[in-house]
Backbone as JSON Lines, residues from 0, in Angstrom:
{"i":0,"aa":"M","n":[-4.52,-1.03,14.42],"ca":[-3.81,-0.67,13.2],"c":[-2.53,0.09,13.54]}
{"i":1,"aa":"I","n":[-2.61,1.01,14.48],"ca":[-1.42,1.77,14.88],"c":[-0.4,0.83,15.51]}
{"i":2,"aa":"D","n":[-0.89,-0.07,16.36],"ca":[0.01,-1.03,17.02],"c":[0.7,-1.92,16.0]}
{"i":3,"aa":"D","n":[-0.02,-2.32,14.94],"ca":[0.56,-3.17,13.9],"c":[1.73,-2.49,13.21]}
{"i":4,"aa":"R","n":[1.74,-1.18,13.21],"ca":[2.79,-0.41,12.54],"c":[3.83,0.11,13.53]}
{"i":5,"aa":"D","n":[3.79,-0.39,14.78],"ca":[4.74,0.03,15.82],"c":[4.82,1.55,15.94]}
{"i":6,"aa":"M","n":[3.65,2.19,16.01],"ca":[3.59,3.64,16.13],"c":[2.64,3.99,17.27]}
{"i":7,"aa":"T","n":[3.0,5.0,18.02],"ca":[2.12,5.45,19.09],"c":[1.12,6.47,18.55]}
{"i":8,"aa":"Q","n":[0.06,6.7,19.32],"ca":[-0.9,7.73,18.93],"c":[-0.23,9.1,18.9]}
{"i":9,"aa":"V","n":[0.67,9.32,19.84],"ca":[1.39,10.6,19.9],"c":[2.18,10.82,18.61]}
{"i":10,"aa":"A","n":[2.92,9.8,18.19],"ca":[3.74,9.92,16.98],"c":[2.86,10.12,15.75]}
{"i":11,"aa":"L","n":[1.77,9.36,15.65],"ca":[0.88,9.51,14.49],"c":[0.25,10.9,14.48]}
{"i":12,"aa":"A","n":[-0.21,11.35,15.62],"ca":[-0.82,12.68,15.7],"c":[0.16,13.76,15.26]}
{"i":13,"aa":"E","n":[1.4,13.66,15.71],"ca":[2.42,14.63,15.31],"c":[2.64,14.61,13.81]}
{"i":14,"aa":"K","n":[2.72,13.41,13.23],"ca":[3.0,13.29,11.8],"c":[1.88,13.83,10.93]}
{"i":15,"aa":"I","n":[0.63,13.73,11.41],"ca":[-0.49,14.22,10.6],"c":[-0.94,15.62,11.01]}
{"i":16,"aa":"G","n":[-0.3,16.17,12.05],"ca":[-0.54,17.56,12.43],"c":[-1.78,17.82,13.27]}
{"i":17,"aa":"I","n":[-2.14,16.86,14.13],"ca":[-3.24,17.08,15.06],"c":[-2.78,16.73,16.47]}
{"i":18,"aa":"R","n":[-3.59,17.09,17.47],"ca":[-3.24,16.76,18.86],"c":[-3.57,15.3,19.14]}
{"i":19,"aa":"Q","n":[-2.83,14.71,20.07],"ca":[-3.02,13.3,20.4],"c":[-4.41,13.04,20.96]}
{"i":20,"aa":"N","n":[-4.92,13.94,21.81],"ca":[-6.25,13.71,22.38],"c":[-7.34,13.8,21.32]}
{"i":21,"aa":"T","n":[-7.12,14.59,20.28],"ca":[-8.06,14.65,19.16],"c":[-8.05,13.32,18.42]}
{"i":22,"aa":"L","n":[-6.86,12.81,18.12],"ca":[-6.74,11.52,17.45],"c":[-7.39,10.42,18.29]}
{"i":23,"aa":"N","n":[-7.16,10.46,19.59],"ca":[-7.74,9.46,20.48],"c":[-9.27,9.49,20.42]}
{"i":24,"aa":"G","n":[-9.83,10.67,20.33],"ca":[-11.29,10.8,20.21],"c":[-11.81,10.17,18.93]}
{"i":25,"aa":"Y","n":[-11.05,10.32,17.84],"ca":[-11.44,9.69,16.57],"c":[-11.36,8.17,16.7]}
{"i":26,"aa":"I","n":[-10.27,7.69,17.27],"ca":[-10.05,6.25,17.38],"c":[-11.11,5.6,18.27]}
{"i":27,"aa":"K","n":[-11.48,6.26,19.35],"ca":[-12.47,5.7,20.27],"c":[-13.9,5.9,19.78]}
{"i":28,"aa":"G","n":[-14.07,6.58,18.65],"ca":[-15.4,6.77,18.08],"c":[-16.19,7.91,18.69]}
{"i":29,"aa":"K","n":[-15.53,8.76,19.47],"ca":[-16.22,9.91,20.07],"c":[-16.51,10.98,19.02]}
{"i":30,"aa":"H","n":[-15.68,11.02,18.01],"ca":[-15.83,11.99,16.93],"c":[-15.59,11.26,15.61]}
{"i":31,"aa":"R","n":[-16.16,11.8,14.55],"ca":[-15.92,11.22,13.22],"c":[-14.6,11.75,12.67]}
{"i":32,"aa":"F","n":[-13.89,10.87,11.97],"ca":[-12.65,11.29,11.32],"c":[-12.99,12.31,10.24]}
{"i":33,"aa":"P","n":[-12.36,13.49,10.25],"ca":[-12.55,14.41,9.14],"c":[-11.94,13.81,7.87]}
{"i":34,"aa":"Q","n":[-12.6,14.02,6.77],"ca":[-12.15,13.43,5.5],"c":[-10.72,13.84,5.15]}
{"i":35,"aa":"E","n":[-10.33,15.05,5.5],"ca":[-9.01,15.54,5.09],"c":[-7.84,14.88,5.82]}
{"i":36,"aa":"I","n":[-8.1,14.14,6.9],"ca":[-6.97,13.48,7.58],"c":[-6.86,11.99,7.25]}
{"i":37,"aa":"I","n":[-7.84,11.45,6.52],"ca":[-7.81,10.02,6.19],"c":[-6.59,9.69,5.33]}
{"i":38,"aa":"A","n":[-6.36,10.44,4.27],"ca":[-5.22,10.16,3.38],"c":[-3.88,10.31,4.11]}
{"i":39,"aa":"P","n":[-3.68,11.39,4.9],"ca":[-2.41,11.47,5.64],"c":[-2.21,10.32,6.63]}
{"i":40,"aa":"I","n":[-3.27,9.87,7.27],"ca":[-3.15,8.72,8.17],"c":[-2.74,7.48,7.38]}
{"i":41,"aa":"A","n":[-3.41,7.25,6.26],"ca":[-3.09,6.07,5.43],"c":[-1.64,6.11,4.97]}
{"i":42,"aa":"R","n":[-1.19,7.28,4.48],"ca":[0.21,7.4,4.02],"c":[1.18,7.15,5.17]}
{"i":43,"aa":"T","n":[0.9,7.74,6.32],"ca":[1.8,7.61,7.47],"c":[1.89,6.17,7.95]}
{"i":44,"aa":"L","n":[0.76,5.47,7.96],"ca":[0.74,4.08,8.42],"c":[1.09,3.09,7.32]}
{"i":45,"aa":"G","n":[1.17,3.56,6.07],"ca":[1.49,2.67,4.96],"c":[0.38,1.69,4.64]}
{"i":46,"aa":"V","n":[-0.87,2.17,4.78],"ca":[-2.03,1.33,4.46],"c":[-2.9,2.06,3.45]}
{"i":47,"aa":"S","n":[-3.85,1.34,2.88],"ca":[-4.77,1.96,1.94],"c":[-5.91,2.62,2.71]}
{"i":48,"aa":"T","n":[-6.55,3.6,2.08],"ca":[-7.72,4.22,2.7],"c":[-8.86,3.2,2.79]}
{"i":49,"aa":"D","n":[-8.93,2.28,1.84],"ca":[-9.95,1.22,1.91],"c":[-9.77,0.4,3.18]}
{"i":50,"aa":"Y","n":[-8.54,0.16,3.58],"ca":[-8.27,-0.59,4.81],"c":[-8.74,0.2,6.03]}
{"i":51,"aa":"I","n":[-8.48,1.49,6.04],"ca":[-8.92,2.33,7.15],"c":[-10.45,2.31,7.27]}
{"i":52,"aa":"F","n":[-11.14,2.36,6.14],"ca":[-12.6,2.36,6.15],"c":[-13.2,0.97,6.36]}
{"i":53,"aa":"G","n":[-12.35,-0.06,6.43],"ca":[-12.84,-1.42,6.64],"c":[-13.41,-2.06,5.39]}
{"i":54,"aa":"L","n":[-13.06,-1.52,4.22],"ca":[-13.56,-2.07,2.96],"c":[-12.73,-3.25,2.47]}
{"i":55,"aa":"T","n":[-11.56,-3.44,3.05],"ca":[-10.69,-4.55,2.7],"c":[-9.93,-5.01,3.94]}
{"i":56,"aa":"D","n":[-9.55,-6.27,3.92],"ca":[-8.71,-6.8,5.0],"c":[-7.23,-6.72,4.64]}
{"i":57,"aa":"I","n":[-6.94,-6.24,3.44],"ca":[-5.56,-6.14,2.96],"c":[-5.04,-4.74,3.28]}
{"i":58,"aa":"P","n":[-4.09,-4.64,4.22],"ca":[-3.64,-3.31,4.63],"c":[-2.8,-2.56,3.61]}
{"i":59,"aa":"D","n":[-2.03,-3.28,2.81],"ca":[-1.1,-2.62,1.91],"c":[-1.82,-1.92,0.78]}
{"i":60,"aa":"P","n":[-1.41,-0.67,0.5],"ca":[-2.01,0.01,-0.64],"c":[-1.63,-0.69,-1.94]}
{"i":61,"aa":"P","n":[-2.47,-0.6,-2.96],"ca":[-2.13,-1.25,-4.23],"c":[-0.85,-0.65,-4.81]}
{"i":62,"aa":"M","n":[-0.08,-1.51,-5.48],"ca":[1.15,-1.02,-6.11],"c":[0.8,-0.15,-7.31]}
{"i":63,"aa":"R","n":[1.59,0.88,-7.47],"ca":[1.43,1.71,-8.66],"c":[2.46,1.25,-9.68]}
{"i":64,"aa":"L","n":[2.0,1.01,-10.88],"ca":[2.88,0.55,-11.93],"c":[3.44,1.74,-12.7]}
{"i":65,"aa":"T","n":[4.71,1.63,-13.09],"ca":[5.3,2.65,-13.95],"c":[4.73,2.48,-15.35]}
{"i":66,"aa":"K","n":[4.96,3.46,-16.19],"ca":[4.49,3.36,-17.58],"c":[5.15,2.18,-18.28]}
{"i":67,"aa":"T","n":[6.42,1.94,-17.97],"ca":[7.13,0.81,-18.57],"c":[6.49,-0.5,-18.14]}
{"i":68,"aa":"E","n":[6.17,-0.62,-16.85],"ca":[5.53,-1.84,-16.35],"c":[4.16,-2.05,-16.99]}
{"i":69,"aa":"Q","n":[3.41,-0.97,-17.13],"ca":[2.09,-1.07,-17.77],"c":[2.23,-1.53,-19.22]}
{"i":70,"aa":"A","n":[3.22,-0.98,-19.93],"ca":[3.44,-1.37,-21.32],"c":[3.85,-2.84,-21.41]}
{"i":71,"aa":"M","n":[4.69,-3.29,-20.47],"ca":[5.12,-4.69,-20.47],"c":[3.93,-5.63,-20.25]}
{"i":72,"aa":"I","n":[3.03,-5.25,-19.37],"ca":[1.85,-6.07,-19.12],"c":[0.97,-6.13,-20.36]}
{"i":73,"aa":"Q","n":[0.8,-5.01,-21.04],"ca":[0.0,-5.01,-22.27],"c":[0.6,-5.94,-23.32]}
{"i":74,"aa":"V","n":[1.9,-5.87,-23.49],"ca":[2.57,-6.74,-24.46],"c":[2.41,-8.2,-24.04]}
{"i":75,"aa":"L","n":[2.64,-8.48,-22.77],"ca":[2.53,-9.85,-22.27],"c":[1.14,-10.41,-22.52]}
{"i":76,"aa":"R","n":[0.11,-9.62,-22.3],"ca":[-1.26,-10.07,-22.51],"c":[-1.57,-10.33,-23.98]}
{"i":77,"aa":"S","n":[-0.81,-9.71,-24.86],"ca":[-1.06,-9.91,-26.3],"c":[-0.4,-11.18,-26.83]}
{"i":78,"aa":"L","n":[0.46,-11.81,-26.03],"ca":[1.19,-13.0,-26.48],"c":[0.34,-14.26,-26.3]}
{"i":79,"aa":"Y","n":[0.71,-15.28,-27.07],"ca":[0.09,-16.6,-26.88],"c":[0.58,-17.18,-25.56]}
{"i":80,"aa":"E","n":[-0.16,-18.16,-25.06],"ca":[0.15,-18.75,-23.76],"c":[1.57,-19.31,-23.7]}
{"i":81,"aa":"D","n":[2.01,-19.99,-24.76],"ca":[3.36,-20.55,-24.74],"c":[4.42,-19.44,-24.76]}
{"i":82,"aa":"Q","n":[4.12,-18.33,-25.41],"ca":[5.04,-17.2,-25.41],"c":[5.09,-16.54,-24.03]}
{"i":83,"aa":"Q","n":[3.94,-16.45,-23.37],"ca":[3.9,-15.91,-22.02],"c":[4.74,-16.77,-21.07]}
{"i":84,"aa":"E","n":[4.64,-18.08,-21.24],"ca":[5.43,-19.01,-20.41],"c":[6.92,-18.81,-20.65]}
{"i":85,"aa":"A","n":[7.3,-18.58,-21.91],"ca":[8.71,-18.34,-22.23],"c":[9.21,-17.05,-21.57]}
{"i":86,"aa":"V","n":[8.38,-16.01,-21.59],"ca":[8.74,-14.75,-20.93],"c":[8.87,-14.98,-19.43]}
{"i":87,"aa":"H","n":[7.95,-15.72,-18.86],"ca":[8.0,-16.02,-17.43],"c":[9.29,-16.75,-17.07]}
{"i":88,"aa":"N","n":[9.66,-17.73,-17.86],"ca":[10.9,-18.47,-17.62],"c":[12.12,-17.55,-17.7]}
{"i":89,"aa":"Q","n":[12.11,-16.64,-18.65],"ca":[13.23,-15.71,-18.8],"c":[13.33,-14.78,-17.59]}
{"i":90,"aa":"V","n":[12.19,-14.31,-17.11],"ca":[12.18,-13.43,-15.94],"c":[12.72,-14.18,-14.72]}
{"i":91,"aa":"Q","n":[12.31,-15.43,-14.55],"ca":[12.83,-16.23,-13.44],"c":[14.34,-16.41,-13.55]}
{"i":92,"aa":"F","n":[14.84,-16.59,-14.76],"ca":[16.28,-16.71,-14.99],"c":[16.99,-15.43,-14.53]}
{"i":93,"aa":"F","n":[16.44,-14.26,-14.91],"ca":[17.03,-12.99,-14.5],"c":[17.01,-12.84,-12.98]}
{"i":94,"aa":"Q","n":[15.92,-13.26,-12.34],"ca":[15.84,-13.17,-10.88],"c":[16.94,-14.0,-10.23]}
{"i":95,"aa":"K","n":[17.15,-15.21,-10.73],"ca":[18.19,-16.07,-10.17],"c":[19.57,-15.45,-10.36]}
{"i":96,"aa":"Q","n":[19.8,-14.84,-11.52],"ca":[21.07,-14.17,-11.77],"c":[21.29,-13.04,-10.76]}
{"i":97,"aa":"N","n":[20.24,-12.27,-10.52],"ca":[20.35,-11.14,-9.58],"c":[20.61,-11.6,-8.16]}
{"i":98,"aa":"Q","n":[20.06,-12.75,-7.78],"ca":[20.26,-13.27,-6.43],"c":[21.7,-13.7,-6.21]}
{"i":99,"aa":"R","n":[22.37,-14.09,-7.26],"ca":[23.77,-14.53,-7.16],"c":[24.73,-13.37,-7.03]}
{"i":100,"aa":"R","n":[24.31,-12.2,-7.42],"ca":[25.19,-11.02,-7.39],"c":[25.36,-10.46,-6.02]}
């Protein structure tokens, strides 16, 4: 996982505030990861805690939606299928416009 993120154990240990040999012990299974360092490791590596625990094969943390995005999804779900398709077409149009800029 560290190699996938082009980071050394030394760099990761520094970023999360522990010694490299301590981190190495966790990685090699000599010691259990303390719960309080799991989230900092996940943030530093840009992965989800579920990925660290082996609960998912998807490394990327789930996207957080803004309130506006959540509201847009609610409205979209309330539309009929043909209306949803029209919204989708409009969004694709905007994407193409942005690519030309």
